[in-house]
C-alpha positions as CSV (number, residue, x, y, z in Angstrom):
1,X,98.0,28.3,72.7
2,X,99.0,31.2,75.1
3,X,99.1,31.2,78.5
4,X,97.1,34.6,78.8
5,X,93.9,32.9,77.6
6,X,93.5,30.1,80.5
7,X,95.2,32.6,83.0
8,X,92.3,35.2,82.2
9,X,89.6,32.8,82.2
10,X,90.9,31.4,85.7
11,X,91.1,34.9,86.7
12,X,87.7,35.7,85.8
13,X,86.3,32.4,87.3
14,X,88.0,33.1,90.6
15,X,86.3,36.7,90.7
16,X,83.1,35.6,90.1
17,X,83.4,33.2,93.0
18,X,85.0,35.6,95.2
19,X,81.9,38.0,94.5
20,X,79.6,34.9,95.3
21,X,81.3,34.2,98.7
22,X,81.3,38.1,99.6
23,X,77.7,39.2,98.4
24,X,75.6,35.8,98.8
25,X,73.5,35.0,102.0
26,X,72.7,31.7,101.1
27,X,75.0,29.2,102.3
28,X,74.4,26.8,99.4
29,X,75.3,29.5,97.1
30,X,78.4,30.3,99.1
31,X,79.7,26.8,98.9
32,X,78.9,26.6,94.8
33,X,81.1,29.9,94.8
34,X,84.0,28.1,96.7
35,X,83.7,25.5,94.2
36,X,84.2,28.1,91.3
37,X,87.1,29.6,93.0
38,X,88.9,26.1,93.5
39,X,88.2,25.2,89.7
40,X,89.7,28.8,88.9
41,X,92.7,27.1,90.8
42,X,92.8,23.7,88.8
43,X,92.6,25.5,85.7
44,X,95.6,27.6,86.6
45,X,97.4,24.3,87.9
46,X,96.8,22.8,84.7
47,X,97.6,25.8,82.5
48,X,100.9,26.2,83.8
49,X,101.7,22.4,83.8
50,X,101.2,22.4,80.1
51,X,103.5,25.7,79.7
52,X,106.1,24.5,81.6
53,X,106.4,21.3,79.8
54,X,106.7,19.4,83.4
55,X,107.7,15.6,82.6
56,X,106.3,14.6,86.1
57,X,103.0,16.6,85.5
58,X,102.8,18.0,89.0
59,X,100.2,20.4,88.0
60,X,98.0,17.9,87.2
61,X,98.7,15.6,90.1
62,X,97.8,18.3,92.5
63,X,94.6,19.3,90.4
64,X,93.3,15.7,91.2
65,X,94.1,16.2,95.1
66,X,92.3,19.6,94.8
67,X,89.3,17.9,93.3
68,X,89.3,15.2,95.9
69,X,89.6,17.6,98.7
70,X,86.8,19.6,97.1
71,X,84.5,16.8,96.8
72,X,85.0,16.4,100.5
73,X,84.5,19.9,101.3
74,X,81.3,20.0,99.3
75,X,80.0,16.9,101.3
76,X,80.8,18.0,104.7
77,X,79.5,21.5,104.0
78,X,76.4,20.2,102.7
79,X,76.0,17.9,105.4
80,X,76.6,20.9,107.7
81,X,74.0,23.5,105.9
82,X,71.5,20.6,106.0
83,X,71.7,20.3,109.7
84,X,71.6,23.8,110.3
85,X,68.5,24.1,107.9
86,X,66.6,21.4,109.7
87,X,67.6,22.8,113.5
88,X,67.0,26.6,111.9
89,X,64.5,26.5,109.4
90,X,66.6,28.9,107.3
91,X,69.9,28.6,105.6
92,X,70.5,32.5,105.3
93,X,74.0,33.2,106.4
94,X,73.3,36.5,108.2
95,X,70.6,35.0,110.4
96,X,72.8,32.1,111.4
97,X,75.5,34.4,113.0
98,X,74.8,33.5,116.4
99,X,75.4,29.7,116.7
100,X,74.1,29.2,120.3
101,X,70.4,28.6,121.1
102,X,68.8,31.4,122.7
103,X,66.0,30.8,125.6
104,X,63.4,33.3,125.5
105,X,64.0,33.8,129.3
106,X,67.5,34.5,128.8
107,X,67.0,37.1,126.2
108,X,64.3,39.1,128.3
109,X,65.9,42.1,130.5
110,X,65.7,41.3,134.5
111,X,63.1,44.3,135.0
112,X,60.9,42.5,132.7
113,X,61.1,39.2,134.7
114,X,60.0,40.9,138.1
115,X,56.6,40.0,139.2
116,X,54.2,42.5,139.7
117,X,53.9,42.2,143.5
118,X,57.8,41.9,144.3
119,X,58.4,45.0,146.7
120,X,62.2,43.7,147.5
121,X,63.7,43.8,144.2
122,X,64.1,40.2,143.5
123,X,63.8,39.1,140.1
124,X,61.9,36.2,139.2
125,X,65.2,34.3,138.0
126,X,66.7,34.8,141.5
127,X,63.6,33.5,143.1
128,X,63.8,30.4,141.0
129,X,67.4,29.9,141.7
130,X,66.4,30.1,145.5
131,X,63.6,27.9,145.5
132,X,65.5,25.1,143.6
133,X,68.5,25.3,146.4
């Protein structure tokens, strides 16, 4: 068997995985795309190990390490995605860019917090801060 067949298949797998990472919005699909990319690397490692006729089979040994790391990565990644989904209610990556919790009072501009009867120009935040000190 020629080396070109598994190398082309690995390149196609890697390109599909790269497209999935760049184009998908769902975090689980992004994790699956990363797994496709890792499998393409594994395929290349095994193909080049067979092609070079390595007596130590270092390509296959590296493939076993890559599979173990990929399993740990998918376990931790899935746990993070599930925790984020429970807290935020979505696994859409575009909506998860801001990782800090926003408070409704902090998101309002200072002009909106001014009470209607305040003539001195102090905002509601500064009144609250002065009242607590």
